[in-house]
C-alpha distance (Angstrom), angle and dihedral (degrees) to the residues before:
residue distance angle dihedral
X1 . . .
X2 3.78 . .
X3 3.81 119.9 .
X4 3.78 116.0 -101.5
X5 3.81 116.5 -102.8
X6 3.83 114.1 -124.7
X7 3.81 119.5 -112.8
X8 3.80 113.6 -107.0
X9 3.81 123.0 -165.2
X10 3.82 127.8 -142.4
X11 3.82 92.5 -86.9
X12 3.81 89.7 56.6
X13 3.80 96.3 -109.1
X14 3.78 124.2 132.4
X15 3.80 111.6 -111.3
X16 3.81 138.5 -139.6
X17 3.78 121.7 -39.3
X18 3.81 91.6 0.4
X19 3.78 89.6 61.9
X20 3.81 92.7 49.2
X21 3.80 92.3 48.7
X22 3.79 91.9 48.8
X23 3.80 92.6 47.0
X24 3.81 91.3 52.2
X25 3.80 89.6 55.9
X26 3.81 92.0 56.5
X27 3.79 120.8 91.3
X28 3.80 111.1 -77.1
X29 3.81 96.2 -110.6
X30 3.82 91.7 54.8
X31 3.82 91.7 45.9
X32 3.82 91.8 49.2
X33 3.80 91.5 47.6
X34 3.80 91.2 50.7
X35 3.82 90.8 49.7
X36 3.80 90.3 50.1
X37 3.81 91.3 49.6
X38 3.80 91.3 49.7
X39 3.81 90.7 50.2
X40 3.82 90.1 49.3
X41 3.82 90.7 49.8
X42 3.79 90.3 52.1
X43 3.82 93.2 48.7
X44 3.81 91.7 47.7
X45 3.80 91.5 48.8
X46 3.81 89.8 52.9
X47 3.81 92.0 47.8
X48 3.81 91.4 49.3
X49 3.80 89.4 52.2
X50 3.82 90.0 50.9
X51 3.81 91.5 49.1
X52 3.81 91.7 48.6
X53 3.79 89.6 51.0
X54 3.81 91.7 49.4
X55 3.82 90.7 48.8
X56 3.81 90.2 50.8
X57 3.82 90.7 49.5
X58 3.82 93.3 50.2
X59 3.79 91.2 45.3
X60 3.80 90.6 52.4
X61 3.82 91.0 48.2
X62 3.80 91.4 50.6
X63 3.79 91.3 50.6
X64 3.80 90.5 52.4
X65 3.83 94.4 45.7
X66 3.81 93.5 48.3
X67 3.79 94.5 53.1
X68 3.84 108.2 39.0
X69 3.81 92.5 145.0
X70 3.79 93.1 54.3
X71 3.80 95.2 -100.1
X72 3.76 115.0 153.8
X73 3.79 115.5 -104.2
X74 3.77 123.4 -154.3
X75 3.82 107.2 -132.2
X76 3.82 90.0 -146.0
X77 3.80 89.6 59.9
X78 3.82 91.2 51.2
X79 3.79 92.2 49.1
X80 3.82 91.1 47.0
X81 3.81 89.8 52.5
X82 3.80 90.8 54.4
């Protein structure tokens, strides 16, 4: 029986379980490094989401502070002021 060929997505990366199986076959130091990189990617993605949320919150606060009398505020002007 021939070995199964791993699944590769459109970007050329190995997907899902195939990727995990392949990574486990690599020398331990390469596997550990890849796991550490993946963990770092996940943490950075979460931090970016938190920063985006904080930016949205501050932007919303600035819009409300700049127009207390109900005057319309151009979002481009607010962003330019930041």
